[in-house]
Structures are given as C-alpha cells and as structure tokens.
Phi, psi and omega in degrees: 000137182256125177274132179239154178281128180297141181231358178234165178299319180297321179291321177294316176305310182298321179297308180292320179302314179296319179295323179289310184294330180275352181090002177294329171247117185271164177310132177081353180290139184279136174268159175297160176295162176302317180300315180293319178299316178300316179296314182300321184260359178066039179239169177291151177301325179297326179292313179296319180297322179297318178296316180296321179297320178295318178295321179290318178302324181274005175078016181272334178226159174229143179242128179231137177302134179073343178259345180082195181256129183227159175293132182293148177303132177082000184270346196275353185225124165282162177305143184308320180299322180292315179299316180297316179294323178295319177296319179297318177297316179298315179297315180296318180296316179298316179297329180268005180060037177266131183293161176302315181300317179291323178297316178296320179298320178297314180299317178298323182292327182264355181295138177256107182305327181295339179290334181269344181228078181298151180299147181281000000 
C-alpha cells in the first residue's frame, strides 16, 4: 500500500477522520492549526480550513478560541472489533500489494448500505 500526502480538503478530512475514529488521535487531543496543516501538506489554508469545517460539522472536532482545535469528546474510537478488522484488511491488502485506493474501492463494493441505516 502506498501512502500519499493528502492534497485536497476531502483527503485531509479522510486522514484526520481515520486517525480520530481509529483512536490514533484521542478525545481532547489537540490538532495542528489550520495554518500548520496547510504548511505540512503543501496546500492552501482555505483547503485545510475546509477539511476542518467538515470534521467540525460532523462532530469529530471542536474549535475554541485560545484553546485551539481538539478531538471532540466521544469521537475518538470506533468499536475495537472494527479497528481490528480494519487493521487486518490493511495488512492483508499491503501483503497482497493492493493499493489503498483499490482496497477502499473493494470495501465500498461490499458495503451494505442498509447496515448504516437500520430501519426505524
């Protein structure tokens, strides 16, 4: 699997979203500033800001004046079984020399939409 540097707001969003959901970034942990994120990934500040706004809209991060941007309480962990299975998928894909993009495409192909929206 080849790691690439994110270059769009959606890619930055996905990177931080994955780190938060997997527990790599824990509840209350501070994220870099928008300016620093833009610098780190070589993108415009507006691009980094757009990614942060999407994460905040989805309740994964909170931004407070003087406190910075932090992972929202309760946002940092997917259930352990999901994290373990995701790691197993990543390891298997890497071992089979399947790219991240192809691995995500496979996951999307087998995803059952009804599993994310149970009947009311």
